[in-house]
DRENMIVO-754334 format. One record per residue: residue number from 1; residue in three letters; y, x, z of N, C-alpha, C in turn. Coordinates in pm, 1 decimal, decimal comma. Atoms other than C-alpha are relative to their C-alpha. Layout:
BEGIN
   n res      nc2      nc1      nc3     cac2     cac1     cac3      cc2      cc1      cc3
 NUM ALA        Y        X        Z        Y        X        Z        Y        X        Z
...
END
This chain:
BEGIN
   n res      nc2      nc1      nc3     cac2     cac1     cac3      cc2      cc1      cc3
   1 UNK    -45,9    -97,1     99,4     36,2   -780,1  -1202,8     97,1    -39,6    -98,7
   2 UNK    -61,3     72,5    102,0    209,7   -973,9  -1404,7    201,9     32,8     -6,4
   3 UNK   -105,3    -78,7     -8,3    531,9   -869,1  -1230,6     58,5    144,9    -62,9
   4 UNK     -4,3   -109,7     -8,4    476,2   -537,0  -1244,4     -5,6     89,7   -166,1
   5 UNK      2,5    -22,0    125,0    395,0   -519,2  -1608,6    178,4    -86,7    -76,4
   6 UNK   -126,9     48,6     59,8    716,1   -750,5  -1691,3    140,4    133,7     49,5
   7 UNK    -83,6    -89,8    -10,0    914,9   -453,1  -1499,1      2,9     99,1    -92,1
   8 UNK     -8,0    -84,3     80,4    751,6   -219,5  -1724,4     44,5    -11,4   -128,6
   9 UNK     -9,6     -6,2    132,9    802,4   -377,8  -1999,0    211,7     20,1     -3,4
  10 UNK   -176,2      9,3    -34,7   1192,2   -424,7  -1897,2     83,0    135,5    -12,4
  11 UNK    -83,9   -152,0      1,2   1219,0    -54,3  -1820,0    -46,6    116,1   -146,3
  12 UNK     98,9   -100,9     49,0    988,2    159,4  -2063,3    -25,9    -67,9   -159,0
  13 UNK     27,3     70,1    126,0    953,4    -98,4  -2350,2   -170,0    -43,2    -38,8
  14 UNK    127,7    -22,5      5,2    591,7   -141,2  -2287,8    -37,5    -51,2    122,7
  15 UNK     62,6     63,3   -148,7    307,1   -255,6  -2017,7    -70,3    122,4     43,0
  16 UNK     40,9   -111,3   -108,7    211,7     60,5  -1902,1    153,3    119,7    -22,0
  17 UNK    -81,6   -108,9     -0,1    493,8    391,7  -1801,1    -34,6     71,5   -170,3
  18 UNK     49,9   -107,3    123,8    511,7    683,3  -2079,9    -57,6     77,7     49,1
  19 UNK     28,8   -130,0    -38,8    406,6    938,6  -1909,0   -173,0    -49,8     37,7
  20 UNK    169,1     16,2    -36,4     20,6    729,9  -1829,3    -65,1     29,9    -86,8
  21 UNK    151,1    -58,3     98,1   -139,7    790,3  -2172,1     38,2    169,6    -27,7
  22 UNK     67,5   -172,2     11,8    -63,1   1196,1  -2116,3    -41,3     27,5     61,9
  23 UNK    115,9    -93,2    -53,1   -285,9   1270,3  -1894,0    -98,9     12,8    -78,3
  24 UNK     70,8    -72,3     99,0   -467,2   1330,4  -2210,0      5,3    138,7     -2,7
  25 UNK    -49,6   -118,9     13,6   -292,2   1620,9  -2222,1     50,2    104,9    108,1
  26 UNK     -0,8    -87,4   -125,8   -288,6   1773,5  -1855,8    -74,1    162,2     -6,9
  27 UNK     56,8   -117,1     11,3   -357,9   2141,2  -1852,9    -24,8     71,2    137,3
  28 UNK     40,3    -13,1   -134,1   -415,9   2165,3  -1449,2     20,8    -93,2     72,9
  29 UNK    -21,8    131,4    -69,2   -395,3   1893,3  -1190,9    139,6     -6,9     61,0
  30 UNK   -151,7     51,6    -99,3    -54,8   1949,2  -1055,7     54,6    -38,4   -108,6
  31 UNK    -76,1    101,8    131,4     80,6   1837,8  -1378,1     -0,7   -107,0     -6,2
  32 UNK      8,5    159,8    -53,7    -21,3   1510,8  -1254,5    144,2    -39,1     61,0
  33 UNK   -119,2     43,6   -102,6    289,5   1510,9  -1050,1    122,8     23,9   -100,2
  34 UNK   -139,3    -50,8     68,1    538,4   1643,6  -1352,0     69,6    -93,2    -26,2
  35 UNK   -122,5    102,2     60,6    874,2   1473,1  -1398,6     90,5     77,1    -69,3
  36 UNK     71,2    129,4    107,7    992,6   1399,8  -1662,5   -147,7     89,7    -65,4
  37 UNK     91,3    -29,7     64,9    655,8   1407,3  -1873,8    -21,9     47,1   -109,4
  38 UNK    -23,5     -9,7    153,5    796,3   1504,3  -2199,2   -106,0    127,6      1,4
  39 UNK     73,4   -133,2     40,3    616,0   1819,6  -2120,2   -129,6     32,3    -12,9
  40 UNK    124,3    -21,8     29,9    287,4   1704,8  -2146,7    -23,0    -72,0   -150,9
  41 UNK     74,0     10,4    147,0    198,8   1717,9  -2550,4    -93,2     72,3     -0,8
  42 UNK    114,5    -73,6     54,0    -97,2   1786,4  -2759,7     48,0    139,4     10,3
  43 UNK    -49,0   -131,0     61,4     85,9   2100,0  -2869,1    -53,1    126,9    177,1
  44 UNK     10,1    -33,8   -147,4     80,7   2199,2  -2461,1   -123,7     19,5      6,3
  45 UNK    157,7     -9,9    -36,2   -275,7   2124,9  -2440,9    -77,8     94,8    -63,4
  46 UNK     83,9   -113,6    111,8   -396,2   2303,7  -2756,5     22,7    131,5     37,9
  47 UNK    -53,9   -168,7    -30,5   -184,3   2606,2  -2629,1   -101,5     68,0     90,4
  48 UNK     52,5    -32,3   -121,7   -437,2   2639,5  -2383,4   -126,3    125,5    -25,3
  49 UNK     98,6    -81,5     46,7   -739,5   2760,2  -2609,9   -110,1    -59,8     29,5
  50 UNK    143,7     48,5    -25,6  -1096,7   2674,7  -2623,3    -56,7     -7,0    128,2
  51 UNK     74,7    -67,8   -120,9  -1195,1   2909,3  -2316,1     47,5    -71,6     89,1
  52 UNK    -47,4     66,4   -118,5   -966,3   2717,2  -2095,8    -47,4   -137,4     32,9
  53 UNK     84,0    119,8    -26,9  -1103,7   2407,5  -2206,5   -123,7    -35,4     19,6
  54 UNK    158,8      0,7    -19,1  -1446,0   2475,6  -2194,5    -33,7     32,3    183,5
  55 UNK     -9,6    -30,5   -112,1  -1343,0   2591,5  -1828,8     -8,6   -111,6     56,2
  56 UNK     -8,6     66,3   -101,3  -1213,7   2303,4  -1710,3   -100,1   -140,2    -27,0
  57 UNK    120,4    134,9    -29,5  -1472,4   2066,5  -1879,3   -142,9     51,2     75,0
  58 UNK    142,1      5,0   -140,6  -1741,7   2239,2  -1639,8     61,5      7,5    103,9
  59 UNK    -97,3     -5,1   -134,9  -1536,2   2294,0  -1344,3    -33,2   -214,3     15,4
  60 UNK     41,0    136,8    -67,9  -1527,7   1857,4  -1367,6   -144,4    -19,2    -25,9
  61 UNK    142,9     31,1    -19,8  -1879,0   1849,6  -1481,6    -56,4     21,3    111,4
  62 UNK     79,7    -44,3   -148,1  -1992,5   2022,4  -1166,5     66,9    -93,3    152,9
  63 UNK    -56,3     72,1   -158,9  -1713,1   1823,7   -935,1    -57,1   -135,0    -62,2
  64 UNK     50,6    129,7     31,0  -1840,3   1500,9  -1102,5   -147,8     18,2     37,8
  65 UNK    181,1    -11,8     -7,2  -2228,0   1576,1  -1045,2     22,0     22,4    175,8
  66 UNK      9,8     27,0   -132,9  -2131,1   1647,6   -702,3     55,7   -100,3     72,0
  67 UNK    -18,7     86,1    -33,3  -1962,3   1368,4   -651,3   -121,0   -121,6     -3,7
  68 UNK    145,7     40,1     46,4  -2269,7   1193,9   -785,8    -98,5    -23,1    101,8
  69 UNK    109,3    -32,4   -114,2  -2482,0   1347,1   -523,5     67,5    -46,1    147,1
  70 UNK    -61,5    -15,5   -197,5  -2274,5   1350,9   -190,2     56,2   -162,4    -16,5
  71 UNK    -74,9    133,8      0,6  -2052,4   1033,5   -294,6   -101,6   -147,1    -25,0
  72 UNK     45,7     70,2     92,3  -2240,4    783,9   -516,1   -150,2      4,3     71,9
  73 UNK    170,1     -4,8   -105,3  -2610,1    890,7   -378,3    -30,7     37,2    112,3
  74 UNK     -3,1    -52,0   -110,7  -2512,5    940,4    -50,7    -76,7    113,5     88,3
  75 UNK    109,0    -75,5     -2,7  -2713,2   1246,1    -50,5   -119,8     -7,4     32,6
  76 UNK    130,7     47,5    -35,8  -3034,1   1115,4     98,7    -45,8   -103,0    -97,6
  77 UNK     66,5     80,9    106,7  -3052,7    833,2   -136,0    -10,0     42,4   -134,4
  78 UNK    -12,6    -87,0    108,4  -3001,8   1041,4   -397,6   -136,7     39,3    -79,9
  79 UNK    177,6      3,0     62,3  -3378,0   1123,1   -391,0   -102,4   -145,8    -12,2
  80 UNK     48,2    126,8     80,4  -3483,4    770,0   -393,4     41,4    -41,9    -88,5
  81 UNK    -60,9     55,1    123,0  -3252,0    675,9   -666,3    -59,6     44,1   -115,4
  82 UNK     36,8    -66,9     85,0  -3402,0    907,7   -904,8   -178,5   -115,7    -36,7
  83 UNK    137,4     67,5     47,8  -3772,3    809,2   -884,0      5,6   -186,4    -19,2
  84 UNK    -45,3    131,7      4,3  -3645,1    436,1   -809,0     13,7    -47,2   -166,2
  85 UNK     26,5      1,7    192,6  -3524,8    449,6  -1182,5   -107,5     25,5    -27,5
  86 UNK     97,5    -37,5    100,7  -3762,0    602,9  -1337,2    -86,7    -74,7     14,1
  87 UNK    115,8     50,0      9,9  -4015,0    376,4  -1232,5     34,9   -159,6    -54,3
  88 UNK    -49,1    126,2     66,7  -3770,7     51,5  -1340,6     53,0     57,0   -132,5
  89 UNK    -81,9    -42,9    100,4  -3663,9    235,6  -1651,0     -1,2    -92,2   -122,0
  90 UNK     18,0     73,4     70,0  -3787,7    -30,0  -1851,2    102,2   -141,5    -12,8
  91 UNK    -39,2    134,8    -47,9  -3584,4   -305,2  -1670,3    149,1     45,7    -91,9
  92 UNK   -135,5     33,5     76,8  -3248,4   -411,4  -1909,3    105,7     68,4     65,1
  93 UNK   -103,0    -57,3    -47,3  -3048,5   -386,2  -1648,5     48,4    101,3     81,1
  94 UNK     27,8   -126,8    -48,9  -3170,5    -69,1  -1520,1     81,9    122,9   -113,0
  95 UNK    -33,6   -118,8     64,3  -3128,0    103,7  -1822,3    188,3    -39,3    -91,3
  96 UNK   -138,1     27,2     30,2  -2748,1    -79,8  -1919,8     48,8    104,3    114,1
  97 UNK   -118,2    -71,8    -68,5  -2618,7     87,5  -1572,5     -6,4    135,0    -62,0
  98 UNK     17,5   -110,0     -6,0  -2775,0    391,1  -1636,3    110,1     54,0   -119,6
  99 UNK    -62,0    -31,7     97,8  -2602,7    403,1  -1989,5    151,2      4,2     40,9
 100 UNK   -167,4     12,5    -25,4  -2265,2    290,0  -1865,5     -7,9     79,8    108,6
 101 UNK     10,2    -77,7    -50,9  -2332,3    550,5  -1619,5     59,2    142,1    -42,1
 102 UNK     12,1   -136,8    130,2  -2377,9    852,9  -1874,1    177,3    -10,3    -42,6
 103 UNK    -89,0    -31,3    100,2  -2038,8    742,2  -2097,8     95,4    -17,0    101,3
 104 UNK   -114,3    -31,1    -61,1  -1826,2    717,4  -1771,3     -0,8    103,4     53,7
 105 UNK     73,4   -189,7     43,1  -1977,6   1062,0  -1700,0    141,9     90,3    -98,8
 106 UNK    -59,2    -62,6    146,6  -1870,1   1159,8  -2017,4    127,8    -21,8    -26,4
 107 UNK   -134,9    -10,8     18,9  -1530,0   1042,9  -1999,8    102,9     10,2     69,1
 108 UNK    -51,4    -68,7   -111,9  -1452,4   1155,3  -1693,7    -15,8    155,7      8,4
 109 UNK     30,2   -148,9     15,2  -1570,2   1509,9  -1791,4     94,5     64,1   -124,0
 110 UNK    -48,2    -55,0     53,1  -1456,0   1548,4  -2115,5    146,2    -38,4    -70,1
 111 UNK   -112,6     75,0     53,6  -1189,0   1279,0  -2196,7    134,0     44,9    136,3
 112 UNK   -119,8    -18,5    -54,2   -962,6   1295,5  -1899,7    -57,1     75,1    166,1
 113 UNK     99,6    -54,4    -76,3  -1133,9   1573,5  -1678,2     71,0     17,2    114,6
 114 UNK    -67,2    -68,1    -83,8   -867,0   1676,1  -1443,2     34,8   -120,4    115,4
 115 UNK     38,5    149,2    -72,1   -808,4   1319,7  -1296,0   -144,3    -56,5    101,6
 116 UNK    128,5     80,5    -53,3  -1182,1   1288,7  -1244,5     -3,2    146,2    106,1
 117 UNK     42,6    -60,1   -135,4  -1204,5   1601,2  -1034,7     95,5     -8,3    106,0
 118 UNK    -69,9     43,9   -120,6   -907,7   1456,2   -822,7    -41,6   -108,6     51,1
 119 UNK     89,9    102,7    -87,4  -1159,6   1213,7   -683,9    -37,9   -135,1   -115,7
 120 UNK    -16,1     87,4     47,8  -1129,9    966,8   -954,8   -142,6    -54,7    -30,3
 121 UNK    141,0     37,6     -9,3  -1501,3    960,5  -1048,5   -111,7    -34,1    136,2
 122 UNK     27,4     77,5   -117,4  -1594,6    865,1   -694,9    -17,4   -107,4     26,9
 123 UNK    -12,6    130,7     23,0  -1447,1    542,3   -739,8    -72,5    -60,6   -140,7
 124 UNK     32,9     22,5    151,9  -1504,0    480,0  -1089,5   -101,1    -76,9    -22,6
 125 UNK    125,8     30,2      6,9  -1885,5    435,1  -1100,4    -57,3   -118,5     86,7
 126 UNK     30,6     91,1   -105,4  -1875,0    169,5   -813,1    -53,9   -119,5    -36,0
 127 UNK    113,1     77,6     37,4  -1990,8    -97,6  -1012,3   -130,4      2,4     -7,5
 128 UNK    167,3    -59,7     61,9  -2345,2    105,4  -1108,1    -47,1    -18,9    147,5
 129 UNK     63,8    -46,0   -117,6  -2390,3    163,7   -728,4    -86,8   -125,3     70,6
 130 UNK     95,6    104,9    -43,4  -2561,1   -186,2   -622,7   -145,7      7,0    -64,2
 131 UNK     95,7     41,6     91,8  -2810,1   -151,3   -931,2    -53,4    164,8     60,6
 132 UNK     73,2   -105,6    -57,2  -2891,1    234,5   -806,8    -28,9    -28,8    102,3
 133 UNK    100,1    -13,1   -131,9  -2943,1    177,6   -473,3    -86,1   -130,0     67,5
 134 UNK     32,0     48,1     31,1  -3097,2   -124,7   -506,5   -191,0     72,1    -53,5
 135 UNK    132,5    -55,6     80,9  -3404,9     82,0   -667,2    -46,6     72,1    133,3
 136 UNK     26,1   -105,9   -134,0  -3406,4    326,5   -321,9   -114,9   -158,6     91,7
 137 UNK    114,7     91,6    -31,5  -3605,9    -35,8   -193,3   -106,1     28,6    -43,2
 138 UNK    146,4     -2,5    131,8  -3884,2    -25,1   -472,3    -18,2    137,3     83,2
 139 UNK    124,4    -68,6    -26,5  -3974,1    324,6   -363,2    -22,8     10,4    160,2
 140 UNK     24,3    -24,5   -157,5  -3917,4    312,6     28,3   -112,3   -110,7      2,5
 141 UNK     94,8     66,6    -50,5  -4170,9     10,3      6,1   -117,0     81,7    -65,3
 142 UNK    118,4    -33,4     13,8  -4431,5    175,9   -215,2    -16,0    121,4    131,2
 143 UNK     42,0    -86,4    -85,7  -4373,8    518,7     63,7    -76,3    -67,7     88,7
 144 UNK     32,4     77,1    -90,4  -4421,5    240,0    284,8   -175,9    -47,5     32,8
 145 UNK    135,5     33,2     39,0  -4742,5    152,7    143,1   -110,0     66,8      3,9
 146 UNK     67,4   -108,7     27,6  -4890,4    480,0     69,7     -8,2     27,3    142,1
 147 UNK      8,2    -65,0   -176,7  -4821,1    591,7    471,7   -121,4   -106,1     49,1
 148 UNK     77,0     72,8    -21,8  -4963,4    272,4    530,2   -175,6     14,5    -34,8
 149 UNK     96,1    -81,8     62,7  -5299,4    374,7    326,4    -47,6     68,7     47,3
 150 UNK     58,7   -120,7    -12,0  -5345,2    648,2    418,4     -9,5     11,4    183,8
 151 UNK     38,7    -21,3   -177,5  -5333,1    588,9    828,0   -103,1   -105,2     24,5
 152 UNK    109,8     94,4    -38,4  -5517,8    244,8    806,1   -144,6    -13,6    -75,9
 153 UNK    120,3     -7,6    141,8  -5721,6    325,7    468,2      1,8   -154,4    -73,4
 154 UNK     -9,7    137,1     75,1  -5659,5     -8,0    330,9    152,2    -97,3    -48,8
 155 UNK   -117,1     70,3    -14,5  -5388,8   -270,1    235,7    -61,9   -157,2     20,2
 156 UNK     43,5    153,1    -46,7  -5552,6   -579,6    380,1     38,5     19,2    125,2
 157 UNK    -49,6     27,5   -106,9  -5401,0   -768,8    642,8    139,2     10,6     26,3
 158 UNK   -145,4     16,9     11,6  -5062,2   -799,1    786,0     57,9     90,0    -62,3
 159 UNK    -87,0   -134,4     74,2  -4947,4   -465,1    663,9    -13,2      2,5   -148,9
 160 UNK    -24,3     17,5    168,3  -4939,3   -599,1    313,8    128,4     66,7    -69,2
 161 UNK   -164,8    -56,9     65,2  -4624,2   -400,3    143,5     -5,6    -44,6   -143,1
 162 UNK     49,2     -5,7    204,0  -4742,2   -461,6   -238,0    -11,5   -121,4    -60,1
 163 UNK     38,9    178,6     31,7  -4714,2   -824,3   -249,0    125,9    -26,5    -87,3
 164 UNK   -151,1     15,3     79,3  -4482,7   -927,5   -558,7     59,8   -137,2     54,7
 165 UNK   -121,5     71,8    -36,0  -4176,2  -1076,7   -513,9     15,7   -129,8   -109,0
END
């Protein structure tokens, strides 16, 4: 990255290209590829009006929630993640992961909604996925124990699923 930053400093006088910070002023996704980026300004963004911004934010929230369900939750795991998070809601790691995921969702919905709708929200929350997916194991373990108790009537013997780790 050092060579890339040195190039940017030589060309632009800073670590990042001048268009990088202008993603905040996108009015539609197609403007991501606009050149030169001088057309992306606070004034052009504000000229859209509140109704357009609310629509963009709503669309981004819906798109991000679809990504959360389909990509991060892998559809079927989502049904196991929620009860697992609820059961372990007092764990510090779980609380931190949920908090950071919500902050990421908020930023990707309200600060940079258009890049988020272009799949950025699929990849950004990946650091939280191991915490989320590991909670599925608890639900599977408890579900297996419940099925075993229903079928056999007891948790004694080789089918013991609820041993403490």
